[in-house]
FIVOVEX-440218 format. One record per residue: residue in one letter; x, y, z negated of N, C-alpha, C in turn. Coordinates in Angstrom, 1 decimal, padded with zeros to 4 digits, always signed. Layout:
REM residues N
('A',(X,Y,Z),(X,Y,Z),(X,Y,Z))
...
REM end
This chain:
REM residues 126
('M',(+126.7,+018.1,-197.9),(+128.0,+018.6,-197.4),(+127.5,+020.0,-196.5))
('E',(+128.5,+021.2,-196.6),(+128.1,+022.3,-196.0),(+128.7,+022.4,-194.8))
('E',(+128.1,+023.3,-193.8),(+128.5,+023.1,-192.4),(+129.5,+024.2,-192.3))
('I',(+130.6,+023.9,-191.7),(+131.6,+025.0,-191.4),(+131.4,+025.8,-190.0))
('R',(+131.3,+027.1,-190.2),(+131.0,+027.9,-188.9),(+132.3,+028.6,-188.7))
('Y',(+132.6,+028.4,-187.1),(+133.6,+029.1,-186.7),(+133.4,+030.4,-185.8))
('H',(+134.2,+031.2,-186.2),(+133.7,+032.7,-185.2),(+135.0,+033.0,-184.5))
('E',(+134.7,+033.6,-183.3),(+135.7,+034.0,-182.5),(+136.2,+035.2,-183.2))
('T',(+137.7,+035.2,-183.6),(+138.3,+036.5,-184.1),(+139.2,+037.2,-183.3))
('N',(+139.3,+036.6,-182.2),(+140.3,+037.3,-181.1),(+139.8,+038.6,-180.4))
('A',(+140.3,+039.8,-181.0),(+139.8,+041.1,-180.5),(+140.5,+041.4,-179.4))
('G',(+141.6,+040.7,-178.8),(+142.3,+041.1,-177.7),(+141.5,+041.0,-176.5))
('R',(+140.4,+040.0,-176.5),(+139.7,+039.9,-175.3),(+138.8,+041.3,-175.3))
('E',(+138.3,+041.7,-176.1),(+137.4,+042.9,-176.2),(+137.9,+044.2,-176.0))
('S',(+139.3,+044.5,-176.3),(+139.8,+045.7,-176.4),(+140.6,+045.9,-175.0))
('K',(+140.7,+047.1,-174.7),(+141.4,+047.6,-173.5),(+143.1,+047.8,-173.8))
('Q',(+143.9,+047.4,-173.1),(+145.2,+047.5,-173.2),(+145.6,+048.9,-173.0))
('S',(+146.3,+049.7,-173.8),(+146.5,+051.1,-173.6),(+147.8,+051.4,-174.2))
('F',(+148.3,+052.3,-173.5),(+149.8,+052.7,-173.7),(+149.6,+054.3,-173.8))
('W',(+149.6,+055.1,-174.9),(+149.5,+056.6,-174.8),(+148.1,+056.8,-174.2))
('I',(+147.9,+057.5,-173.2),(+146.6,+057.9,-172.6),(+146.5,+057.0,-171.4))
('F',(+147.4,+056.2,-171.2),(+147.1,+055.1,-170.0),(+146.4,+054.0,-170.4))
('E',(+145.5,+053.7,-169.8),(+144.6,+052.6,-170.1),(+144.4,+051.6,-168.9))
('G',(+144.7,+050.4,-169.2),(+144.3,+049.4,-168.0),(+145.2,+049.8,-166.7))
('M',(+144.6,+049.7,-165.5),(+145.4,+050.1,-164.4),(+146.2,+051.3,-164.4))
('N',(+145.9,+052.2,-165.2),(+146.4,+053.6,-164.9),(+147.8,+053.3,-165.7))
('V',(+148.2,+052.3,-166.3),(+149.7,+052.1,-166.6),(+150.5,+051.9,-165.5))
('L',(+149.9,+051.3,-164.3),(+150.8,+051.2,-163.1),(+151.4,+052.4,-162.5))
('W',(+150.5,+053.7,-162.7),(+150.9,+054.8,-162.3),(+151.9,+055.4,-163.0))
('L',(+152.1,+055.0,-164.3),(+153.1,+055.5,-165.2),(+154.5,+054.4,-164.6))
('L',(+154.1,+053.2,-164.5),(+155.2,+052.3,-164.0),(+156.1,+052.9,-162.7))
('V',(+155.1,+053.3,-161.8),(+155.5,+053.7,-160.6),(+156.2,+055.0,-160.3))
('G',(+155.6,+055.9,-161.4),(+156.4,+057.2,-161.5),(+157.8,+057.0,-162.2))
('F',(+157.9,+056.3,-163.1),(+159.2,+056.3,-163.8),(+160.1,+055.2,-163.0))
('G',(+159.6,+054.4,-162.2),(+160.4,+053.5,-161.2),(+161.1,+054.3,-160.0))
('L',(+160.2,+055.2,-159.4),(+160.6,+056.0,-158.4),(+161.6,+056.9,-158.9))
('S',(+161.4,+057.3,-160.2),(+162.6,+058.4,-160.9),(+163.8,+057.7,-160.8))
('F',(+163.8,+056.7,-161.3),(+165.0,+055.9,-161.5),(+165.8,+055.6,-160.0))
('V',(+165.2,+055.3,-159.1),(+165.6,+055.1,-157.8),(+166.1,+056.4,-157.2))
('I',(+165.3,+057.4,-157.3),(+165.8,+058.8,-156.7),(+167.1,+059.2,-157.6))
('A',(+167.1,+059.2,-159.0),(+168.2,+059.4,-159.6),(+169.4,+058.7,-159.2))
('N',(+169.3,+057.3,-159.0),(+170.4,+056.5,-158.6),(+170.9,+057.0,-157.4))
('R',(+170.0,+057.1,-156.3),(+170.5,+057.6,-155.0),(+171.1,+059.0,-155.0))
('L',(+170.5,+060.0,-155.8),(+171.3,+061.1,-155.7),(+172.7,+061.3,-156.5))
('I',(+172.8,+060.4,-157.6),(+174.0,+060.4,-158.4),(+175.2,+059.5,-157.4))
('N',(+174.6,+058.4,-156.5),(+175.6,+057.7,-155.7),(+176.0,+058.9,-154.4))
('A',(+175.0,+060.0,-154.3),(+175.5,+060.8,-153.1),(+176.3,+061.9,-153.7))
('G',(+176.7,+061.8,-154.9),(+177.7,+062.8,-155.2),(+177.0,+064.1,-156.3))
('W',(+175.9,+063.9,-156.3),(+175.1,+064.8,-157.3),(+175.7,+064.8,-158.6))
('G',(+175.5,+065.5,-159.4),(+175.8,+065.6,-161.1),(+174.7,+064.8,-161.6))
('L',(+174.8,+064.6,-162.9),(+173.8,+063.9,-163.5),(+172.7,+064.6,-163.9))
('F',(+172.8,+065.8,-164.5),(+171.7,+066.7,-164.9),(+170.9,+067.2,-163.7))
('P',(+171.4,+067.6,-162.6),(+170.5,+067.8,-161.4),(+169.7,+066.6,-160.7))
('A',(+170.3,+065.6,-160.8),(+169.7,+064.5,-160.3),(+168.6,+064.0,-161.2))
('M',(+168.9,+064.2,-162.5),(+167.8,+063.8,-163.3),(+166.4,+064.9,-163.1))
('A',(+166.9,+066.2,-163.1),(+165.8,+067.1,-163.1),(+165.0,+067.0,-161.7))
('I',(+165.6,+066.7,-160.7),(+165.0,+066.5,-159.4),(+164.2,+065.1,-159.5))
('S',(+164.6,+064.1,-160.0),(+164.0,+062.7,-160.0),(+162.9,+062.8,-161.1))
('S',(+162.8,+063.6,-162.0),(+161.7,+063.8,-163.1),(+160.6,+064.2,-162.5))
('V',(+160.4,+064.7,-161.1),(+159.2,+065.3,-160.7),(+158.1,+064.1,-160.4))
('T',(+158.7,+062.8,-160.1),(+157.8,+061.8,-160.0),(+157.3,+061.5,-161.2))
('S',(+158.0,+061.3,-162.3),(+157.3,+060.6,-163.7),(+156.3,+061.8,-164.1))
('I',(+156.9,+063.0,-164.1),(+156.1,+064.1,-164.5),(+154.7,+064.0,-163.6))
('G',(+154.7,+064.0,-162.3),(+153.6,+064.0,-161.5),(+152.7,+062.8,-161.8))
('S',(+153.2,+061.7,-162.0),(+152.5,+060.5,-162.4),(+151.6,+060.6,-163.7))
('V',(+152.3,+061.4,-164.7),(+151.6,+061.6,-166.1),(+150.5,+062.6,-165.6))
('F',(+150.8,+063.6,-164.9),(+149.8,+064.8,-164.8),(+148.6,+064.2,-164.0))
('Y',(+148.9,+063.3,-162.8),(+147.9,+062.6,-162.1),(+147.0,+061.9,-163.2))
('V',(+147.5,+061.1,-164.0),(+146.4,+060.3,-164.8),(+145.8,+061.2,-165.7))
('A',(+146.7,+062.2,-166.4),(+146.0,+063.1,-167.3),(+144.9,+063.8,-166.8))
('V',(+145.0,+064.3,-165.7),(+143.8,+065.2,-165.1),(+143.0,+064.6,-164.2))
('L',(+143.4,+063.6,-163.6),(+142.2,+062.9,-162.7),(+141.9,+061.5,-163.0))
('K',(+142.4,+060.9,-164.0),(+141.8,+059.7,-164.1),(+141.4,+059.5,-165.7))
('Y',(+142.1,+060.1,-166.8),(+141.8,+059.9,-168.1),(+140.5,+060.5,-168.3))
('G',(+139.3,+059.7,-168.9),(+138.2,+060.1,-169.3),(+137.0,+060.4,-168.1))
('K',(+137.6,+060.2,-166.8),(+136.6,+060.7,-165.7),(+136.1,+059.4,-165.1))
('P',(+134.9,+059.3,-164.5),(+134.6,+058.2,-163.7),(+135.5,+057.5,-162.8))
('K',(+135.2,+056.3,-162.4),(+136.3,+055.5,-161.8),(+136.8,+056.0,-160.7))
('S',(+135.8,+056.4,-159.8),(+136.3,+057.1,-158.5),(+136.4,+058.5,-158.4))
('F',(+136.6,+059.2,-159.5),(+136.7,+060.8,-159.8),(+137.9,+061.1,-158.7))
('D',(+139.0,+060.7,-158.7),(+140.1,+061.3,-158.0),(+139.9,+061.1,-156.5))
('V',(+139.5,+059.9,-156.0),(+139.1,+059.6,-154.5),(+138.0,+060.4,-154.0))
('D',(+137.1,+060.6,-154.8),(+135.9,+061.7,-154.4),(+136.5,+063.2,-154.4))
('L',(+137.2,+063.3,-155.3),(+137.9,+064.7,-155.1),(+138.8,+065.1,-154.0))
('F',(+139.7,+064.0,-153.9),(+140.5,+064.2,-152.5),(+139.8,+064.2,-151.1))
('R',(+138.6,+063.3,-151.3),(+137.8,+063.3,-150.1),(+137.0,+064.9,-149.9))
('W',(+136.5,+065.4,-150.9),(+136.0,+066.8,-150.8),(+136.9,+067.6,-150.3))
('I',(+138.2,+067.6,-150.9),(+139.2,+068.7,-150.7),(+139.3,+068.5,-149.1))
('G',(+139.5,+067.3,-148.6),(+139.6,+067.0,-147.1),(+138.7,+067.4,-146.3))
('W',(+137.4,+067.4,-146.7),(+136.1,+067.7,-145.9),(+136.3,+069.3,-145.9))
('K',(+136.5,+069.9,-146.9),(+136.4,+071.2,-147.2),(+137.6,+071.8,-146.4))
('G',(+138.7,+071.3,-146.3),(+139.7,+071.5,-145.5),(+139.7,+071.6,-143.9))
('L',(+138.9,+070.3,-143.5),(+138.6,+070.2,-142.0),(+137.6,+071.4,-141.7))
('F',(+136.6,+071.6,-142.4),(+135.5,+072.6,-142.1),(+136.2,+074.1,-142.2))
('F',(+137.1,+074.3,-142.9),(+137.9,+075.5,-142.8),(+138.7,+075.7,-141.5))
('C',(+139.2,+074.6,-141.3),(+140.2,+074.6,-140.0),(+139.1,+074.6,-138.9))
('D',(+138.1,+074.2,-138.7),(+137.3,+074.2,-137.8),(+136.6,+075.7,-137.6))
('R',(+136.5,+076.3,-138.8),(+135.8,+077.7,-138.8),(+137.1,+078.7,-138.2))
('C',(+138.1,+078.3,-138.6),(+139.4,+079.2,-138.1),(+139.8,+078.8,-136.5))
('G',(+139.2,+077.8,-136.2),(+139.6,+077.5,-134.7),(+140.9,+076.7,-134.6))
('I',(+141.5,+076.2,-135.6),(+142.7,+075.2,-135.8),(+142.3,+073.9,-135.0))
('V',(+141.3,+073.3,-135.7),(+141.0,+072.1,-135.2),(+139.4,+071.8,-135.1))
('R',(+139.2,+071.3,-134.1),(+137.4,+071.0,-133.8),(+137.2,+069.6,-134.6))
('S',(+136.5,+069.9,-135.8),(+136.3,+068.5,-136.7),(+134.8,+068.4,-136.6))
('R',(+134.1,+068.9,-135.7),(+132.6,+068.6,-135.9),(+132.4,+067.2,-135.2))
('S',(+131.3,+066.4,-135.5),(+131.1,+065.2,-134.9),(+130.3,+065.4,-133.8))
('Y',(+129.9,+064.5,-133.0),(+129.1,+064.5,-131.9),(+127.7,+065.1,-132.2))
('F',(+127.3,+064.7,-133.4),(+125.7,+065.0,-133.8),(+125.5,+066.4,-134.6))
('S',(+126.7,+067.1,-135.0),(+126.4,+068.3,-135.5),(+126.2,+069.3,-134.8))
('A',(+125.6,+070.5,-135.2),(+125.1,+071.4,-134.7),(+126.3,+072.3,-134.1))
('A',(+126.3,+072.8,-133.0),(+127.5,+073.5,-132.3),(+127.3,+075.0,-132.9))
('R',(+128.4,+075.5,-132.9),(+128.3,+077.1,-133.0),(+127.6,+077.8,-132.5))
('T',(+126.8,+078.9,-132.8),(+126.0,+079.7,-131.9),(+126.3,+081.2,-132.3))
('T',(+126.1,+082.1,-131.3),(+126.3,+083.4,-131.6),(+125.1,+084.1,-132.1))
('K',(+125.5,+085.0,-132.9),(+124.3,+085.6,-133.9),(+123.4,+086.4,-132.7))
('T',(+122.3,+086.3,-132.8),(+121.3,+086.7,-132.0),(+120.2,+087.5,-132.8))
('A',(+119.7,+088.5,-132.4),(+118.5,+089.3,-133.2),(+117.3,+088.4,-133.0))
('H',(+116.4,+088.7,-133.9),(+115.2,+088.0,-133.8),(+114.0,+089.0,-133.0))
('P',(+113.4,+088.1,-132.0),(+112.6,+088.7,-131.1),(+111.5,+089.7,-131.8))
('L',(+111.1,+089.7,-133.1),(+110.2,+090.6,-133.5),(+110.9,+091.6,-134.4))
('S',(+112.1,+091.6,-134.5),(+112.8,+092.6,-135.5),(+112.9,+093.8,-134.8))
('E',(+112.9,+094.8,-135.6),(+112.9,+096.5,-135.2),(+114.0,+096.6,-133.9))
('N',(+115.0,+096.1,-134.2),(+116.2,+096.3,-133.4),(+116.2,+095.7,-131.9))
('S',(+115.3,+094.9,-131.7),(+114.9,+094.3,-130.4),(+114.9,+095.1,-129.3))
('D',(+115.3,+094.7,-128.1),(+115.2,+095.5,-126.8),(+114.0,+094.9,-126.0))
('A',(+112.8,+095.0,-126.5),(+111.7,+094.5,-125.6),(+110.8,+095.4,-125.1))
REM end
């Protein structure tokens, strides 16, 4: 008698769930964006706005969520968006520090110094 072999044929465990360019947890960005769009549109219509202006204003959140995933999530490393926002934040703090708006230097960072001439340069007053 021949032995019957059973093989796993459920490909659902091996594949990623996807909808358009949204894969896995990125679908939540889509749901949150469209959910906020509906809430904002409902509030604006109840406040007396017309249908088309309310839909135009509320579509910003859904377009923003699609743009966020398409540019910062799709095909990028897992923490690309967080690292990008941190980098932008640090560059913004350094810019504000250089302009004198905010003092963002830590205790251990070098203090700003005035520009001095080297003692052995030709322009020194020795």
